[in-house]
ZADOZA-651292 format. One line per field, with one value per residue (C-alpha): x, z, y negated; residue number from 1. Coordinates in steps of 0.2 Angstrom, whole numbers. Example, Ala and Ser with C-alpha at 12.3 -4.5 7.8 and 13.67 -1.06 7.14 Angstrom:
east 62,68
up 39,36
north 22,5
resi 1,2
REM end
This chain:
east 0,6,5,-12,-20,-11,-18,-36,-35,-31,-44,-58,-53,-47,-48,-66,-74,-66,-68,-84,-77,-60,-70,-83,-71,-56,-46,-29,-30,-16,-22,-22,-5,2,-5,2,19,18,13,28,18,25,42,34,46,61,75,76,94,87,73,59,48,58,43,40,28,15,13,12,-1,-11,-10,-15,-30,-36,-36,-44,-59,-64,-54,-46,-38,-28,-24,-16,-6,2,4,14,24,29,33,45,52,57,69,75,79,91,99,95,106,105,97,83,80,79,67,56,57,53,37,44,46,32,38,30,33,34,35,20,22,11,25,27,10,8,26,32,49,53,52,55,60,78,93,107,123,127,141,132,123,109,95,79,67,51,32,23,5,-1,9,1,3,8,13,10,25,42,51,48,57,58,62,70,81,99,110,122,125,113,98,80,79,87,79,82,77,69,65,47,53,66,65,58,44,27,10,2,-16,-26,-34,-53,-57,-70,-62,-48,-52,-42,-25,-19,-14,-9,2,19,33,51,65,74,93,97,114,125,120,102,104,96,106,116,114,104,100,82,74,81,75,58,54,64,62,46,34,32,28,17,7,4,-1,-12,-20,-22,-31,-43,-46,-49,-61,-71,-73,-80,-92,-98,-100,-111,-121,-124,-130,-141,-150,-152,-159,-172,-188,-201,-215,-229,-220,-213,-196,-179,-170,-158,-172,-172,-162,-156,-148,-140,-133,-125,-117,-110,-102,-94,-88,-80,-71,-64,-58,-50,-41,-35,-29,-19,-12,-6,2,11,17,24,31,41,47,54,60,49,52,34,36,36,21,12,17,9,-6,-11,-14,-24,-34,-39,-42,-54,-62,-65,-75,-86,-89,-93,-105,-113,-115,-123,-135,-141,-143,-153,-157,-150,-133,-134,-135,-118,-124,-122,-104,-105,-106,-89,-81,-89,-79,-63,-63,-61,-44,-33,-37,-31,-16,0,3,-15,-24,-24,-5,-3,-13,-1,14,6,2,20,27,16,21,39,42,52,40,48
up 0,-3,10,6,6,23,30,24,32,49,47,43,56,70,69,62,74,89,83,93,109,107,107,120,133,128,125,117,102,107,97,81,84,88,72,62,69,65,47,46,43,58,48,32,31,38,26,19,25,43,38,34,19,12,7,8,12,-1,5,23,18,10,26,37,26,25,44,47,37,51,67,68,85,78,62,73,83,67,60,76,74,56,61,75,64,51,65,70,53,51,69,80,82,70,85,87,69,67,81,73,56,65,72,90,93,93,94,95,97,113,108,114,129,138,138,119,114,95,92,94,88,103,119,136,145,148,145,158,156,170,174,165,152,151,163,154,164,154,155,139,137,125,120,109,115,132,142,127,115,117,115,113,102,116,113,125,124,119,134,128,113,100,93,97,102,104,101,112,111,128,133,139,154,160,178,180,167,173,165,175,169,160,144,144,129,116,101,97,113,110,106,124,122,139,147,153,164,164,176,167,164,147,140,129,114,116,107,90,78,86,102,96,79,83,74,57,60,66,51,37,42,53,48,30,36,50,39,25,37,48,32,27,43,40,22,28,41,29,17,31,36,19,15,31,27,9,15,28,16,2,14,24,17,18,18,15,-1,-6,-8,0,9,-6,-17,-8,-19,-3,4,-12,-13,4,0,-16,-6,5,-10,-17,0,1,-17,-15,1,-8,-23,-12,-2,-18,-25,-8,-10,-27,-21,-7,-17,-31,-20,-28,-24,-16,-6,11,6,1,18,27,17,17,35,37,21,26,45,40,27,40,50,36,29,46,50,33,38,54,46,32,44,56,73,68,67,86,90,92,82,65,68,62,79,83,67,70,87,80,66,79,84,69,68,85,84,83,72,73,57,63,66,49,41,48,42,24,24,29,15,1,7,7,25,36,42,58
north 0,-18,-31,-37,-19,-17,-33,-29,-12,-19,-33,-20,-7,-18,-37,-39,-27,-35,-53,-57,-49,-58,-75,-71,-65,-75,-58,-58,-47,-35,-21,-31,-38,-21,-14,-29,-26,-7,-11,-22,-38,-47,-45,-51,-66,-57,-53,-36,-35,-34,-22,-35,-36,-51,-60,-79,-93,-89,-71,-77,-90,-75,-65,-79,-84,-66,-64,-81,-76,-65,-71,-88,-83,-69,-80,-93,-81,-75,-93,-97,-81,-85,-103,-97,-84,-97,-103,-86,-80,-94,-96,-80,-65,-50,-40,-52,-53,-34,-33,-45,-36,-20,-27,-26,-44,-58,-75,-93,-111,-120,-139,-149,-160,-172,-185,-186,-178,-177,-183,-165,-169,-179,-169,-176,-160,-159,-146,-147,-139,-127,-115,-100,-109,-122,-126,-130,-141,-144,-143,-138,-142,-129,-113,-100,-82,-89,-74,-62,-67,-59,-75,-94,-106,-119,-138,-150,-166,-162,-158,-171,-183,-189,-182,-181,-163,-146,-129,-113,-95,-91,-74,-72,-62,-75,-80,-98,-97,-101,-101,-115,-113,-100,-105,-106,-117,-121,-113,-101,-93,-77,-85,-86,-105,-111,-124,-118,-124,-119,-120,-107,-105,-98,-92,-103,-92,-96,-113,-112,-123,-137,-147,-162,-154,-149,-163,-157,-139,-145,-156,-147,-129,-127,-141,-135,-117,-123,-135,-123,-109,-120,-125,-107,-104,-118,-111,-93,-100,-110,-96,-85,-99,-102,-83,-81,-97,-91,-74,-81,-94,-81,-67,-78,-84,-97,-84,-95,-101,-84,-92,-91,-105,-104,-110,-127,-140,-148,-132,-128,-146,-144,-127,-135,-148,-135,-125,-141,-145,-127,-127,-144,-138,-122,-132,-144,-129,-120,-136,-138,-120,-124,-141,-133,-118,-129,-143,-156,-174,-175,-159,-167,-178,-163,-154,-169,-170,-151,-149,-165,-161,-143,-148,-161,-150,-137,-149,-154,-136,-128,-143,-139,-121,-125,-137,-126,-111,-122,-114,-97,-104,-108,-90,-81,-66,-75,-80,-98,-105,-97,-103,-121,-121,-114,-127,-141,-135,-139,-158,-161,-149,-158,-166,-172,-178,-196,-195,-187,-201,-213,-203,-202,-221,-225,-213,-221,-238,-234,-236,-223,-209,-205
resi 1,2,3,4,5,6,7,8,9,10,11,12,13,14,15,16,17,18,19,20,21,22,23,24,25,26,27,28,29,30,31,32,33,34,35,36,37,38,39,40,41,42,43,44,45,46,47,48,49,50,51,52,53,54,55,56,57,58,59,60,61,62,63,64,65,66,67,68,69,70,71,72,73,74,75,76,77,78,79,80,81,82,83,84,85,86,87,88,89,90,91,92,93,94,95,96,97,98,99,100,101,102,103,104,105,106,107,108,109,110,111,112,113,114,115,116,117,118,119,120,121,122,123,124,125,126,127,128,129,130,131,132,133,134,135,136,137,138,139,140,141,142,143,144,145,146,147,148,149,150,151,152,153,154,155,156,157,158,159,160,161,162,163,164,165,166,167,168,169,170,171,172,173,174,175,176,177,178,179,180,181,182,183,184,185,186,187,188,189,190,191,192,193,194,195,196,197,198,199,200,201,202,203,204,205,206,207,208,209,210,211,212,213,214,215,216,217,218,219,220,221,222,223,224,225,226,227,228,229,230,231,232,233,234,235,236,237,238,239,240,241,242,243,244,245,246,247,248,249,250,251,252,253,254,255,256,257,258,259,260,261,262,263,264,265,266,267,268,269,270,271,272,273,274,275,276,277,278,279,280,281,282,283,284,285,286,287,288,289,290,291,292,293,294,295,296,297,298,299,300,301,302,303,304,305,306,307,308,309,310,311,312,313,314,315,316,317,318,319,320,321,322,323,324,325,326,327,328,329,330,331,332,333,334,335,336,337,338,339,340,341,342,343,344,345,346,347,348,349,350,351,352,353,354,355,356,357,358,359,360,361,362,363,364,365,366,367,368,369,370
REM end
């Protein structure tokens, strides 16, 4: 089986059947992550030389979109893992890379802080050089897979010298890591996104890249991956919501008129708007993939646009799905209510849509973005 067939099999047998329970009880989808690892899909973007599939961002976007069609929580966990692995593939040890490729190591990003909020590239947590390495003293506001991942790509201020940040590979079992509050949120309820605090000492070889070189890795390596995959989450979610809405309006009748809800021109017009929103988001996503792959001059502009575009489209599409399905959409059994809630996360996930609009505006005005 190719990677798409493998993904679809796991979706049909594990992810889709458990999606409602994952959301209702805020359960981390361990069985799904285990299956993805065993199938080699957690190592999708790992190099073949360490046992991975050796595939790229386009294939990762496909996997994330397919999963998000049925469970956004699982899709976001995979998104954050692929984003972290973009760093690990360049800077981690061969042993760590081989474990990721073998599906034995799940990673994630630990960047967001209340002190710098959506400006993720400028952490306020510190790294202090000590006798046996570096002591990281930081508080992170939201870490996906908190307590579930095997490692965190952790950010701090540089231990010395210039630069906005440094990145570290922090073992999840390290002494001094604390989850400060369990997650019980509105949407993406199964991705174990929780605040964490560190007073942990890491070895000198835990540094990913150079001390003070975190900004370039964050923007040049991770942001394109995260933005494209975040957009793919939104696209998959939108497709799922639209499919559910179309099925509902086509299968329910106004009995006194002997016609379906889909026979109403207003309903069809709303669904058409949703279809256009999804197609526009996907077209921009695919063009962003092309721009990144070919090193086009407008690649970073597309990277900033793609997350904002898909995030805002998801708000519109899920609102339309709720509207056309009426009172039925408020029931959890239809699934649209869950997708409506999940769609709200992306727009406020750093960098937020509003921050991205500011970045894009600076770029097209010829101003420095950061």
